DSSP file (Angstrom, degrees, kcal/mol; ACC not computed):
  #  RESIDUE AA STRUCTURE BP1 BP2  ACC     N-H-->O    O-->H-N    N-H-->O    O-->H-N    TCO  KAPPA ALPHA  PHI   PSI    X-CA   Y-CA   Z-CA
    1    1 A M     >        0   0    0      0, 0.0     4,-1.9     0, 0.0     5,-0.2   0.000 360.0 360.0 360.0 -33.7    6.6  -36.5  -87.4
    2    2 A I  H  >  +     0   0    0      1,-0.2     4,-3.2     2,-0.2     5,-0.2   0.943 360.0  51.4 -65.6 -44.2    4.1  -35.8  -90.1
    3    3 A L  H  > S+     0   0    0      1,-0.2     4,-2.7     2,-0.2     5,-0.3   0.905 109.8  49.9 -59.3 -42.4    4.2  -32.0  -89.3
    4    4 A K  H  > S+     0   0    0      2,-0.2     4,-1.9     1,-0.2    -1,-0.2   0.916 113.4  44.9 -65.1 -39.3    8.0  -31.9  -89.5
    5    5 A V  H  X S+     0   0    0     -4,-1.9     4,-2.5     2,-0.2     5,-0.3   0.962 116.1  47.1 -65.6 -53.4    7.9  -33.6  -92.8
    6    6 A S  H  X S+     0   0    0     -4,-3.2     4,-1.9     1,-0.2    -2,-0.2   0.835 113.2  48.2 -55.0 -42.4    5.2  -31.4  -94.1
    7    7 A L  H  X S+     0   0    0     -4,-2.7     4,-2.0     2,-0.2    -1,-0.2   0.872 110.0  52.1 -67.2 -40.0    6.8  -28.3  -92.8
    8    8 A F  H  X S+     0   0    0     -4,-1.9     4,-2.8    -5,-0.3     3,-0.4   0.984 112.6  45.0 -63.2 -59.5   10.2  -29.3  -94.4
    9    9 A L  H  X S+     0   0    0     -4,-2.5     4,-2.4     1,-0.2    -1,-0.2   0.885 111.9  52.4 -55.5 -37.7    8.6  -29.9  -97.8
   10   10 A H  H  X S+     0   0    0     -4,-1.9     4,-1.9    -5,-0.3    -1,-0.2   0.894 113.0  43.1 -68.5 -33.0    6.6  -26.7  -97.6
   11   11 A V  H  X S+     0   0    0     -4,-2.0     4,-2.1    -3,-0.4    -2,-0.2   0.873 115.8  48.5 -78.0 -39.6    9.7  -24.6  -96.8
   12   12 A I  H  X S+     0   0    0     -4,-2.8     4,-2.0     2,-0.2    -2,-0.2   0.888 112.0  49.0 -65.6 -39.3   11.8  -26.4  -99.4
   13   13 A A  H  X S+     0   0    0     -4,-2.4     4,-3.0    -5,-0.3    -2,-0.2   0.914 112.1  49.2 -56.6 -52.3    9.1  -26.0 -102.0
   14   14 A A  H  X S+     0   0    0     -4,-1.9     4,-2.4     2,-0.2     5,-0.4   0.848 109.8  52.5 -60.5 -37.1    8.8  -22.2 -101.1
   15   15 A I  H  X S+     0   0    0     -4,-2.1     4,-2.4     2,-0.2     5,-0.2   0.915 112.8  43.6 -68.1 -44.3   12.6  -21.7 -101.3
   16   16 A F  H  X S+     0   0    0     -4,-2.0     4,-2.5    -5,-0.2    -2,-0.2   0.958 117.0  46.5 -67.9 -46.5   12.7  -23.3 -104.9
   17   17 A W  H  X S+     0   0    0     -4,-3.0     4,-1.5     2,-0.2    -2,-0.2   0.972 120.6  35.0 -64.4 -57.3    9.7  -21.4 -106.1
   18   18 A I  H  X S+     0   0    0     -4,-2.4     4,-2.9     1,-0.2    -1,-0.2   0.885 117.7  53.3 -67.3 -39.0   10.6  -18.0 -104.8
   19   19 A G  H  X S+     0   0    0     -4,-2.4     4,-2.2    -5,-0.4    -1,-0.2   0.878 106.9  52.4 -63.8 -37.2   14.3  -18.5 -105.4
   20   20 A G  H  X S+     0   0    0     -4,-2.5     4,-1.3    -5,-0.2    -1,-0.2   0.780 109.6  48.7 -67.7 -27.8   13.7  -19.4 -109.0
   21   21 A M  H  X S+     0   0    0     -4,-1.5     4,-2.6     2,-0.2     5,-0.2   0.895 112.0  49.4 -72.3 -44.8   11.6  -16.3 -109.5
   22   22 A L  H  X S+     0   0    0     -4,-2.9     4,-2.7     1,-0.2     5,-0.3   0.913 110.7  49.3 -55.6 -43.1   14.4  -14.2 -107.9
   23   23 A F  H  X>S+     0   0    0     -4,-2.2     5,-2.1     2,-0.2     4,-1.5   0.853 112.7  47.6 -73.8 -34.0   17.1  -15.8 -110.1
   24   24 A L  I  <>S+     0   0    0     -4,-1.3     5,-2.8     3,-0.2    -1,-0.2   0.936 119.7  40.9 -66.0 -44.5   14.9  -15.2 -113.3
   25   25 A T  I  <5S+     0   0    0     -4,-2.6    -2,-0.2     3,-0.2    -3,-0.2   0.832 126.9  28.4 -76.3 -39.4   14.3  -11.6 -112.3
   26   26 A L  I  <5S+     0   0    0     -4,-2.7    -3,-0.2    -5,-0.2    -1,-0.2   0.674 135.0  20.6 -98.2 -21.6   17.8  -10.6 -110.9
   27   27 A V  I  X5S+     0   0    0     -4,-1.5     4,-1.7    -5,-0.3    -3,-0.2   0.789 125.5  36.6-111.4 -61.9   20.1  -12.9 -113.0
   28   28 A V  I  ><S+     0   0    0     -5,-2.1     4,-3.0     1,-0.2     5,-0.2   0.898 115.2  51.8 -69.3 -44.6   18.5  -14.2 -116.2
   29   29 A A  H  ><S+     0   0    0     -5,-2.8     4,-1.2    -6,-0.3    -1,-0.2   0.928 110.3  47.4 -60.3 -45.2   16.5  -11.0 -117.2
   30   30 A P  H  4 S+     0   0    0      0, 0.0     4,-0.3     0, 0.0     3,-0.3   0.896 113.0  51.1 -62.1 -41.5   19.4   -8.6 -116.9
   31   31 A F  H >< S+     0   0    0     -4,-1.7     3,-2.2     1,-0.2     4,-0.3   0.945 106.5  53.7 -57.7 -48.9   21.6  -11.0 -119.0
   32   32 A L  H >< S+     0   0    0     -4,-3.0     3,-2.3     1,-0.3    -1,-0.2   0.814  93.0  71.0 -66.2 -23.8   19.1  -11.3 -121.7
   33   33 A K  T 3< S+     0   0    0     -4,-1.2    -1,-0.3    -3,-0.3    -2,-0.2   0.681  91.2  60.8 -57.8 -17.6   18.9   -7.6 -122.1
   34   34 A T  T <  S+     0   0    0     -3,-2.2    -1,-0.3    -4,-0.3     2,-0.2   0.535  97.3  77.2 -82.0 -12.5   22.4   -7.8 -123.6
   35   35 A L  S <  S-     0   0    0     -3,-2.3     5,-0.0    -4,-0.3    -3,-0.0  -0.663  92.8 -91.2-107.8 161.1   21.1  -10.1 -126.4
   36   36 A E     >  -     0   0    0     -2,-0.2     4,-2.6     1,-0.1     5,-0.2  -0.184  46.9-105.3 -62.3 163.2   19.1   -9.3 -129.6
   37   37 A L  H  > S+     0   0    0      1,-0.2     4,-2.3     2,-0.2     5,-0.2   0.862 115.4  49.3 -63.0 -41.0   15.4   -9.5 -129.2
   38   38 A E  H  > S+     0   0    0      2,-0.2     4,-2.2     1,-0.2    -1,-0.2   0.892 114.3  46.0 -70.1 -39.0   14.7  -12.8 -131.0
   39   39 A K  H  > S+     0   0    0      2,-0.2     4,-2.8     1,-0.2     5,-0.3   0.931 111.8  52.7 -65.7 -42.4   17.5  -14.7 -129.1
   40   40 A K  H  X S+     0   0    0     -4,-2.6     4,-2.9     1,-0.2    -2,-0.2   0.933 110.8  46.2 -62.3 -43.1   16.3  -13.2 -125.9
   41   41 A R  H  X S+     0   0    0     -4,-2.3     4,-2.2     1,-0.2    -1,-0.2   0.913 111.3  52.5 -60.0 -45.0   12.8  -14.4 -126.5
   42   42 A E  H  X S+     0   0    0     -4,-2.2     4,-1.8     2,-0.2    -2,-0.2   0.911 112.2  44.4 -56.1 -48.9   14.0  -17.8 -127.5
   43   43 A I  H  X S+     0   0    0     -4,-2.8     4,-2.9     1,-0.2     5,-0.3   0.947 111.5  53.2 -64.3 -46.7   16.1  -18.2 -124.2
   44   44 A Y  H  X S+     0   0    0     -4,-2.9     4,-2.8    -5,-0.3     5,-0.2   0.861 108.2  51.5 -62.8 -34.9   13.3  -16.9 -122.1
   45   45 A Q  H  X S+     0   0    0     -4,-2.2     4,-1.8     2,-0.2    -1,-0.3   0.904 113.7  43.4 -64.6 -41.7   11.0  -19.5 -123.6
   46   46 A V  H  X S+     0   0    0     -4,-1.8     4,-2.0     2,-0.2    -2,-0.2   0.947 118.3  43.0 -75.9 -43.2   13.3  -22.4 -122.9
   47   47 A V  H  X S+     0   0    0     -4,-2.9     4,-2.6     1,-0.2     5,-0.2   0.912 115.4  49.0 -62.0 -44.5   14.2  -21.3 -119.5
   48   48 A G  H  X S+     0   0    0     -4,-2.8     4,-2.3    -5,-0.3    -2,-0.2   0.864 108.8  53.0 -62.3 -37.0   10.6  -20.4 -118.6
   49   49 A T  H  X S+     0   0    0     -4,-1.8     4,-1.6    -5,-0.2    -1,-0.2   0.934 112.9  44.4 -64.2 -50.9    9.4  -23.8 -119.9
   50   50 A K  H  X S+     0   0    0     -4,-2.0     4,-1.4     1,-0.2    -2,-0.2   0.925 116.1  45.4 -69.9 -39.8   11.9  -25.7 -117.7
   51   51 A Y  H  X S+     0   0    0     -4,-2.6     4,-3.1     1,-0.2    -1,-0.2   0.859 106.8  61.2 -69.5 -28.8   11.3  -23.6 -114.6
   52   52 A R  H  X S+     0   0    0     -4,-2.3     4,-2.2     2,-0.2    -1,-0.2   0.875 102.8  50.2 -57.5 -41.3    7.6  -23.8 -115.2
   53   53 A F  H  X S+     0   0    0     -4,-1.6     4,-1.2    -3,-0.2    -1,-0.2   0.973 117.9  37.9 -62.5 -52.2    7.6  -27.6 -114.8
   54   54 A W  H  X S+     0   0    0     -4,-1.4     4,-2.5     1,-0.2    -2,-0.2   0.872 113.3  57.1 -71.3 -38.0    9.6  -27.5 -111.6
   55   55 A G  H  X S+     0   0    0     -4,-3.1     4,-2.7     1,-0.2    -1,-0.2   0.909 106.4  49.0 -66.5 -38.9    7.7  -24.5 -110.2
   56   56 A W  H  X S+     0   0    0     -4,-2.2     4,-2.3     2,-0.2    -1,-0.2   0.774 107.7  54.8 -68.9 -23.2    4.3  -26.2 -110.6
   57   57 A I  H  X S+     0   0    0     -4,-1.2     4,-2.5    -3,-0.2    -2,-0.2   0.950 109.5  47.9 -70.9 -48.6    5.7  -29.2 -108.8
   58   58 A A  H  X S+     0   0    0     -4,-2.5     4,-2.2     2,-0.2    -2,-0.2   0.905 113.5  46.9 -55.2 -44.2    6.7  -26.8 -105.9
   59   59 A L  H  X S+     0   0    0     -4,-2.7     4,-2.9     2,-0.2     5,-0.2   0.951 110.3  53.0 -63.9 -45.5    3.3  -25.1 -105.9
   60   60 A G  H  X S+     0   0    0     -4,-2.3     4,-1.8     1,-0.2     5,-0.2   0.949 109.5  48.5 -50.3 -50.0    1.7  -28.5 -105.9
   61   61 A I  H  X S+     0   0    0     -4,-2.5     4,-2.8     1,-0.2     3,-0.3   0.923 112.7  48.0 -49.8 -52.7    3.8  -29.5 -102.9
   62   62 A M  H  X S+     0   0    0     -4,-2.2     4,-2.7     1,-0.2    -1,-0.2   0.847 108.1  55.3 -58.8 -42.3    2.8  -26.2 -101.1
   63   63 A L  H  < S+     0   0    0     -4,-2.9    -1,-0.2     2,-0.2    -2,-0.2   0.827 113.8  41.6 -61.0 -33.5   -0.9  -26.8 -102.0
   64   64 A V  H  X S+     0   0    0     -4,-1.8     4,-1.3    -3,-0.3    -2,-0.2   0.886 119.5  41.1 -81.6 -48.3   -0.8  -30.2 -100.3
   65   65 A T  H  X S+     0   0    0     -4,-2.8     4,-3.2    -5,-0.2     5,-0.2   0.829 101.9  69.9 -76.0 -26.7    1.3  -29.3  -97.3
   66   66 A G  H  X S+     0   0    0     -4,-2.7     4,-2.3     2,-0.2    -1,-0.2   0.945 103.5  40.5 -48.8 -58.9   -0.3  -26.0  -96.5
   67   67 A P  H  > S+     0   0    0      0, 0.0     4,-2.7     0, 0.0    -1,-0.2   0.843 115.2  54.4 -58.0 -36.9   -3.5  -27.5  -95.4
   68   68 A V  H  X S+     0   0    0     -4,-1.3     4,-2.7     1,-0.2     5,-0.2   0.925 109.2  46.0 -64.5 -44.5   -1.7  -30.3  -93.6
   69   69 A N  H  X S+     0   0    0     -4,-3.2     4,-1.4     2,-0.2    -1,-0.2   0.889 112.0  52.3 -66.7 -35.6    0.4  -27.9  -91.6
   70   70 A L  H  <>S+     0   0    0     -4,-2.3     5,-2.8    -5,-0.2     3,-0.3   0.958 110.1  49.0 -57.9 -48.9   -2.7  -25.9  -90.8
   71   71 A Y  H ><5S+     0   0    0     -4,-2.7     3,-1.6     1,-0.2    -2,-0.2   0.923 111.1  48.0 -58.6 -46.9   -4.4  -28.9  -89.6
   72   72 A Y  H 3<5S+     0   0    0     -4,-2.7    -1,-0.2     1,-0.2    -2,-0.2   0.763 106.0  59.3 -66.2 -18.7   -1.5  -30.0  -87.4
   73   73 A F  T 3<5S-     0   0    0     -4,-1.4    -1,-0.2    -3,-0.3    -2,-0.2   0.395 128.4 -98.7 -90.5   4.7   -1.3  -26.4  -86.0
   74   74 A G  T < 5S+     0   0    0     -3,-1.6     2,-0.9     1,-0.2    -3,-0.2   0.628  80.9 134.8  96.4  11.7   -5.0  -26.9  -84.7
   75   75 A V      < -     0   0    0     -5,-2.8    -1,-0.2    -6,-0.2    -2,-0.2  -0.833  36.7-166.0-103.0 106.1   -6.8  -25.1  -87.6
   76   76 A T    >>  -     0   0    0     -2,-0.9     3,-1.0     1,-0.1     4,-0.9  -0.431  31.0-113.7 -81.8 150.4   -9.7  -27.2  -88.6
   77   77 A P  H >> S+     0   0    0      0, 0.0     3,-0.8     0, 0.0     4,-0.6   0.890 118.3  56.4 -54.4 -40.9  -11.7  -26.8  -91.9
   78   78 A D  H >4 S+     0   0    0      1,-0.2     3,-0.7     2,-0.2    -3,-0.0   0.836  99.9  58.3 -68.1 -24.2  -14.8  -25.8  -89.9
   79   79 A M  H X4 S+     0   0    0     -3,-1.0     3,-1.1     1,-0.2     6,-0.3   0.803  96.8  61.9 -69.8 -26.6  -12.8  -23.0  -88.2
   80   80 A L  H << S+     0   0    0     -4,-0.9    -1,-0.2    -3,-0.8    -2,-0.2   0.716 107.6  45.6 -74.0 -15.9  -12.1  -21.4  -91.7
   81   81 A F  T << S+     0   0    0     -3,-0.7    -1,-0.2    -4,-0.6    -2,-0.2   0.251  91.1  97.5-108.7  13.4  -15.9  -21.0  -92.0
   82   82 A D    X>  -     0   0    0     -3,-1.1     3,-1.7     1,-0.1     4,-0.6  -0.916  65.8-150.2 -98.9 115.2  -16.4  -19.6  -88.4
   83   83 A P  T 34 S+     0   0    0      0, 0.0     3,-0.5     0, 0.0     4,-0.2   0.757  94.1  63.4 -59.6 -27.2  -16.6  -15.8  -88.5
   84   84 A S  T >4 S+     0   0    0      1,-0.2     3,-1.4     2,-0.2     4,-0.3   0.778  89.5  67.6 -68.0 -26.1  -15.0  -15.6  -85.0
   85   85 A F  G X4 S+     0   0    0     -3,-1.7     3,-1.2    -6,-0.3     6,-0.3   0.879  96.5  55.8 -60.3 -35.2  -11.8  -17.2  -86.3
   86   86 A Y  G 3< S+     0   0    0     -4,-0.6    -1,-0.2    -3,-0.5    -2,-0.2   0.557  89.5  74.4 -73.8  -8.3  -11.3  -13.9  -88.3
   87   87 A T  G <  S+     0   0    0     -3,-1.4    -1,-0.3    -4,-0.2    -2,-0.2   0.625  85.8  76.5 -83.2  -6.6  -11.5  -11.8  -85.3
   88   88 A T  S <> S-     0   0    0     -3,-1.2     4,-2.3    -4,-0.3     5,-0.2  -0.715  87.9-122.4 -94.6 148.4   -8.0  -12.9  -84.1
   89   89 A P  H  > S+     0   0    0      0, 0.0     4,-2.3     0, 0.0     5,-0.2   0.877 113.8  53.8 -50.2 -41.9   -4.8  -11.6  -85.7
   90   90 A Y  H  > S+     0   0    0     63,-0.3     4,-2.8     1,-0.2     5,-0.2   0.969 110.1  46.3 -58.8 -55.6   -3.9  -15.4  -86.4
   91   91 A G  H  > S+     0   0    0     -6,-0.3     4,-2.0     1,-0.2    -1,-0.2   0.872 111.1  49.3 -60.9 -34.4   -7.1  -15.9  -88.2
   92   92 A R  H  X S+     0   0    0     -4,-2.3     4,-2.2     2,-0.2    -1,-0.2   0.927 112.1  49.2 -72.5 -41.4   -6.9  -12.8  -90.3
   93   93 A R  H  X S+     0   0    0     -4,-2.3     4,-2.3    -5,-0.2    -2,-0.2   0.903 110.5  52.4 -65.0 -40.6   -3.3  -13.6  -91.3
   94   94 A V  H  X S+     0   0    0     -4,-2.8     4,-2.3     1,-0.2    -2,-0.2   0.955 113.2  43.3 -57.2 -50.1   -4.4  -17.3  -92.3
   95   95 A V  H  X S+     0   0    0     -4,-2.0     4,-1.7     1,-0.2    -1,-0.2   0.816 113.2  51.7 -68.3 -30.2   -7.2  -16.0  -94.5
   96   96 A E  H  X S+     0   0    0     -4,-2.2     4,-2.0     2,-0.2    -1,-0.2   0.859 111.2  48.1 -72.3 -34.8   -5.0  -13.2  -96.0
   97   97 A K  H  X S+     0   0    0     -4,-2.3     4,-2.3     2,-0.2    -2,-0.2   0.921 112.0  49.4 -71.6 -41.3   -2.3  -15.9  -96.9
   98   98 A I  H  X S+     0   0    0     -4,-2.3     4,-2.1     1,-0.2    -2,-0.2   0.847 110.5  51.7 -66.0 -35.1   -5.0  -18.1  -98.4
   99   99 A G  H  X S+     0   0    0     -4,-1.7     4,-2.4     2,-0.2    -1,-0.2   0.923 110.2  46.4 -62.6 -47.9   -6.3  -15.2 -100.4
  100  100 A L  H  X S+     0   0    0     -4,-2.0     4,-3.0     2,-0.2    -2,-0.2   0.879 110.0  55.4 -66.6 -37.9   -2.9  -14.3 -101.8
  101  101 A V  H  X S+     0   0    0     -4,-2.3     4,-2.2     1,-0.2    -1,-0.2   0.942 108.2  48.2 -64.3 -43.8   -2.3  -18.0 -102.6
  102  102 A I  H  X S+     0   0    0     -4,-2.1     4,-2.4     2,-0.2    -2,-0.2   0.951 113.4  47.8 -58.7 -45.4   -5.5  -18.0 -104.6
  103  103 A I  H  X S+     0   0    0     -4,-2.4     4,-3.1     1,-0.2     5,-0.2   0.936 112.1  49.5 -55.0 -46.9   -4.4  -14.8 -106.4
  104  104 A V  H  X S+     0   0    0     -4,-3.0     4,-1.9     1,-0.2    -1,-0.2   0.835 108.4  51.9 -67.0 -31.4   -1.1  -16.2 -107.1
  105  105 A L  H  X S+     0   0    0     -4,-2.2     4,-2.0    -5,-0.2    -1,-0.2   0.901 111.7  46.7 -65.7 -46.7   -2.4  -19.4 -108.5
  106  106 A I  H >X S+     0   0    0     -4,-2.4     4,-2.2    -5,-0.2     3,-0.5   0.988 114.7  47.2 -61.5 -56.3   -4.7  -17.6 -111.0
  107  107 A S  H 3X S+     0   0    0     -4,-3.1     4,-2.7     1,-0.2    -1,-0.2   0.827 110.7  52.7 -58.1 -33.6   -2.0  -15.2 -112.0
  108  108 A S  H 3X S+     0   0    0     -4,-1.9     4,-3.1    -5,-0.2     5,-0.3   0.868 107.9  50.1 -67.9 -32.9    0.5  -18.1 -112.5
  109  109 A V  H <X S+     0   0    0     -4,-2.0     4,-2.2    -3,-0.5     5,-0.4   0.928 113.2  46.5 -64.7 -41.7   -1.9  -20.0 -114.7
  110  110 A L  H  X>S+     0   0    0     -4,-2.2     5,-2.6     2,-0.2     4,-1.6   0.949 118.6  41.8 -58.3 -50.8   -2.4  -16.8 -116.8
  111  111 A H  I  <>S+     0   0    0     -4,-2.7     5,-2.5     3,-0.2    -2,-0.2   0.937 121.7  37.9 -60.4 -54.0    1.4  -16.2 -116.9
  112  112 A D  I  <5S+     0   0    0     -4,-3.1    -1,-0.2    -5,-0.2    -2,-0.2   0.829 128.6  27.7 -75.9 -30.0    2.6  -19.8 -117.5
  113  113 A F  I  <5S+     0   0    0     -4,-2.2    -3,-0.2    -5,-0.3    -1,-0.2   0.570 132.5  19.2-112.6 -16.2   -0.1  -21.1 -119.8
  114  114 A W  I  X5S+     0   0    0     -4,-1.6     4,-1.3    -5,-0.4    -3,-0.2   0.649 128.3  24.3-123.5 -68.7   -1.4  -18.1 -121.7
  115  115 A F  I  4<S+     0   0    0     -5,-2.6     4,-0.4     2,-0.2    14,-0.3   0.834 117.8  55.9 -71.2 -32.0    0.8  -15.0 -121.7
  116  116 A G  T >4<S+     0   0    0     -5,-2.5     3,-1.0    -6,-0.5     4,-0.4   0.934 110.4  44.3 -66.9 -50.0    4.2  -16.6 -121.2
  117  117 A P  T 34 S+     0   0    0      0, 0.0     3,-0.4     0, 0.0    -1,-0.2   0.818 115.9  49.2 -62.6 -32.3    3.8  -18.9 -124.2
  118  118 A G  T >X S+     0   0    0     -4,-1.3     3,-1.0     1,-0.2     4,-0.7   0.509  85.8  87.9 -81.8  -7.7    2.6  -16.2 -126.3
  119  119 A A  T <4 S+     0   0    0     -3,-1.0     7,-0.3    -4,-0.4    -1,-0.2   0.762  76.4  66.7 -69.0 -26.7    5.2  -13.7 -125.4
  120  120 A R  T 34 S+     0   0    0     -4,-0.4    -1,-0.2    -3,-0.4    -2,-0.1   0.787 114.3  28.0 -67.6 -22.6    7.6  -14.9 -128.2
  121  121 A S  T <4 S+     0   0    0     -3,-1.0     2,-0.4     1,-0.2    -1,-0.2   0.428 119.0  60.1-115.8   2.3    5.3  -13.7 -131.0
  122  122 A S     X  -     0   0    0     -4,-0.7     4,-3.1    -3,-0.2     5,-0.2  -0.936  53.0-164.4-135.7 112.5    3.5  -10.8 -129.1
  123  123 A Q  H  > S+     0   0    0     -2,-0.4     4,-2.6     1,-0.2     5,-0.2   0.911 100.5  52.8 -59.7 -39.1    5.1   -7.7 -127.6
  124  124 A T  H  > S+     0   0    0      2,-0.2     4,-2.5     1,-0.2    -1,-0.2   0.928 110.6  45.1 -65.7 -45.7    1.9   -7.1 -125.8
  125  125 A Y  H  > S+     0   0    0     -7,-0.2     4,-3.4     2,-0.2    -6,-0.3   0.953 110.4  56.7 -60.1 -47.1    1.9  -10.8 -124.3
  126  126 A S  H  X S+     0   0    0     -4,-3.1     4,-2.7    -7,-0.3    -2,-0.2   0.949 109.7  44.2 -51.1 -51.8    5.6  -10.3 -123.5
  127  127 A K  H  X S+     0   0    0     -4,-2.6     4,-2.3     1,-0.2    -1,-0.2   0.909 115.5  47.4 -68.4 -36.7    4.8   -7.1 -121.3
  128  128 A I  H  X S+     0   0    0     -4,-2.5     4,-2.7     2,-0.2    -1,-0.2   0.907 111.3  50.6 -68.0 -40.6    1.9   -8.8 -119.6
  129  129 A A  H  X S+     0   0    0     -4,-3.4     4,-3.1   -14,-0.3     5,-0.3   0.972 111.4  50.8 -54.7 -55.6    4.0  -11.9 -118.9
  130  130 A M  H  X S+     0   0    0     -4,-2.7     4,-2.5     1,-0.2     5,-0.3   0.895 111.4  45.6 -50.2 -51.7    6.6   -9.7 -117.4
  131  131 A I  H  X S+     0   0    0     -4,-2.3     4,-2.7     1,-0.2    -1,-0.2   0.915 113.9  48.7 -64.5 -42.6    4.2   -7.8 -115.2
  132  132 A L  H  X S+     0   0    0     -4,-2.7     4,-2.6     1,-0.2    -1,-0.2   0.914 111.2  50.7 -59.5 -42.2    2.5  -11.0 -114.0
  133  133 A G  H  X S+     0   0    0     -4,-3.1     4,-2.0     2,-0.2    -2,-0.2   0.927 113.8  42.5 -66.6 -42.2    5.9  -12.6 -113.3
  134  134 A R  H  X S+     0   0    0     -4,-2.5     4,-2.1    -5,-0.3    -2,-0.2   0.927 114.3  53.2 -74.9 -33.8    7.1   -9.7 -111.2
  135  135 A A  H  X S+     0   0    0     -4,-2.7     4,-2.3    -5,-0.3     5,-0.2   0.940 108.0  52.2 -59.7 -44.7    3.6   -9.4 -109.5
  136  136 A N  H  X S+     0   0    0     -4,-2.6     4,-3.1    -5,-0.2    -1,-0.2   0.904 107.8  50.5 -62.3 -37.8    3.8  -13.1 -108.6
  137  137 A L  H  X S+     0   0    0     -4,-2.0     4,-1.4     1,-0.2    -1,-0.2   0.898 112.1  45.6 -71.4 -34.3    7.2  -12.6 -107.0
  138  138 A L  H  X S+     0   0    0     -4,-2.1     4,-1.8     2,-0.2    -1,-0.2   0.826 114.0  49.5 -66.4 -33.7    5.9   -9.7 -104.9
  139  139 A I  H  X S+     0   0    0     -4,-2.3     4,-2.5     2,-0.2    -2,-0.2   0.919 109.2  52.9 -65.9 -46.8    2.9  -11.6 -103.9
  140  140 A A  H  X S+     0   0    0     -4,-3.1     4,-1.1     1,-0.2    -2,-0.2   0.806 109.3  48.7 -60.9 -31.5    5.1  -14.6 -103.0
  141  141 A L  H  X S+     0   0    0     -4,-1.4     4,-2.1     2,-0.2    -1,-0.2   0.882 110.2  51.2 -73.2 -39.3    7.2  -12.4 -100.7
  142  142 A A  H  X S+     0   0    0     -4,-1.8     4,-3.0     1,-0.2     5,-0.3   0.913 107.8  53.1 -66.9 -34.8    4.1  -11.0  -99.1
  143  143 A I  H  X S+     0   0    0     -4,-2.5     4,-2.2     1,-0.2    -1,-0.2   0.874 107.3  51.7 -66.2 -30.0    2.9  -14.6  -98.5
  144  144 A V  H  X S+     0   0    0     -4,-1.1     4,-2.0     2,-0.2    -1,-0.2   0.869 107.7  52.2 -67.3 -40.6    6.3  -15.4  -96.8
  145  145 A V  H  X S+     0   0    0     -4,-2.1     4,-2.9     2,-0.2    -2,-0.2   0.956 111.8  45.8 -62.7 -48.7    5.8  -12.3  -94.5
  146  146 A L  H  X S+     0   0    0     -4,-3.0     4,-3.3     1,-0.2     5,-0.2   0.907 109.7  56.0 -62.2 -37.8    2.3  -13.7  -93.6
  147  147 A A  H  X S+     0   0    0     -4,-2.2     4,-2.6    -5,-0.3    -1,-0.2   0.935 109.3  44.8 -55.7 -43.0    3.8  -17.1  -93.1
  148  148 A V  H  X S+     0   0    0     -4,-2.0     4,-1.4     1,-0.2     6,-0.2   0.935 114.8  48.5 -67.3 -46.6    6.2  -15.7  -90.6
  149  149 A M  H ><>S+     0   0    0     -4,-2.9     5,-3.6     1,-0.2     3,-0.5   0.935 110.4  53.0 -66.5 -39.2    3.5  -13.6  -88.9
  150  150 A I  H ><5S+     0   0    0     -4,-3.3     3,-1.9     1,-0.2    -1,-0.2   0.951 109.7  46.0 -57.6 -52.8    1.3  -16.7  -88.7
  151  151 A R  H 3<5S+     0   0    0     -4,-2.6    -1,-0.2     1,-0.3    -2,-0.2   0.708 111.7  53.2 -65.2 -18.1    4.0  -18.9  -87.0
  152  152 A T  T <<5S-     0   0    0     -4,-1.4    -1,-0.3    -3,-0.5    -2,-0.2   0.150 133.8 -83.5-101.5  16.1    4.7  -16.1  -84.6
  153  153 A G  T < 5       0   0    0     -3,-1.9   -63,-0.3     1,-0.2    -3,-0.2   0.396 360.0 360.0 103.9  -3.3    1.0  -15.7  -83.5
  154  154 A G      <       0   0    0     -5,-3.6    -4,-0.2    -6,-0.2    -1,-0.2   0.510 360.0 360.0 107.5 360.0   -0.4  -13.5  -86.1
């Protein structure tokens, strides 16, 4: 039962997190291009701040449920430190996914708490925030691909 609840929460959090990024990229950003620069930046700050709150809740849920899921699928912490684990396709996909999660966490911190908030007053920060946001989306999609590979044996 714990595994089912954990998987459900993990998938729902991933749907929200990635869906939100897709919505911002495919719907909000094109709409904002029709507005004057200052209004565009103001709206992006408001929308971004609201999404950031819920996005970090989703990330937090995934950071808790991810290790729980691994454990219930038979991956113990000591296996992660055993070099032979990485000789299997399954083990390689797990470590690749963990690596991408670490990258996306660092990138998200930079985007959400450094460049994003500064984007309103700096064209450079705005450009970096846009690049980080899109990179996060691509990395998140790669994480989903790895998750599917992990669930299907690597």
